[in-house]
N, C-alpha and C positions, 0 to 999 in steps of 0.2 A: 504494500499500499504506500509506503514511503517512496516518493519520487515518481509515482504513477501519473500518467497524463492521458487524456482522452484521444482516441484515434478514430477519425472518420474516413480517412483514406490513406493510401500508401504515401502520399505527399506529406501528410502529417508526420510520419515517421522520419522521412528524409529531412524535413524542416527541423525536427527535434535534434537530429544527429548532426545538423549543420551541413548537410550535403547540398541542399538547395536553399538559397536565400528566400525568406518570406516575401521580400520586396520584389523578387523577380516577376516580371510581367510577361504574358504571352507575346506582346508586341515585340519584346526584345529577342525572341527566339528567331534564329536565322533559319529560313526555310531550307537552305542548302545543307544544313547540318543533319537533316533527316534522311533516312534510307528511302529508296524509291517507293517501297511499300508504304512507309509512313506518310510520305508526301501524297500518295494516292488517297490514303484514308483522310488526311487533312483536307484535301481538295473536295472529296465527297461530302464531308461534314461542314464545309464552310457555308453552304446554303440551306441545309436542313439537318435535323436530328434524325438518325437512323438507328434501327434495331440491329443487333448483332447479326441475325439471319439475313437481313437486307444487305448489310455491308459485305458479308461473306458471298452472297450471290453476285453482287456488282463487281467485286474485285477477284472473284473466283479463287478463293483461298479456302483450304480446309479449316475446320473449326479449331483444331489444335494450334495451327500457325497463327490464325487470326486472334485467337484468345491471348496468345503470347504477345503479339504486336500491340493489341489494345491495352493489355495489362501494363506493359512497359510505358506506353504513351500516357496512360493515366497517372502512373507513378511520376513521370516527368512533368506532369501538370499541363500537358498539351490538350488532352481531351478529358471529358467528364461524362458520367452517366446520370441522366436525370431520373426523376421519380417514376417515369413511365418505363424505364429500362432502355431508353434510347441514348445513343452517344452523341455528344456535341463537342464543338471546338471551343 
């Protein structure tokens, strides 16, 4: 209990460990620093929120690969999952 802190996302853990600055903003992210797959996902989500299955269908990735990509992107703070379970930038 001593030293415990609430965690709502993977980013909270990275913030707490000092890996990602809390003041970092999405606007400061350099698009070229993302893999081609991440860039494709960002491009898809720029205009609309999409469910996991729809993203998989559009980029033609298996669920294991897509799950890993989305998880890492969420930890990086690039994307989020809303209350309806849709991913957004």
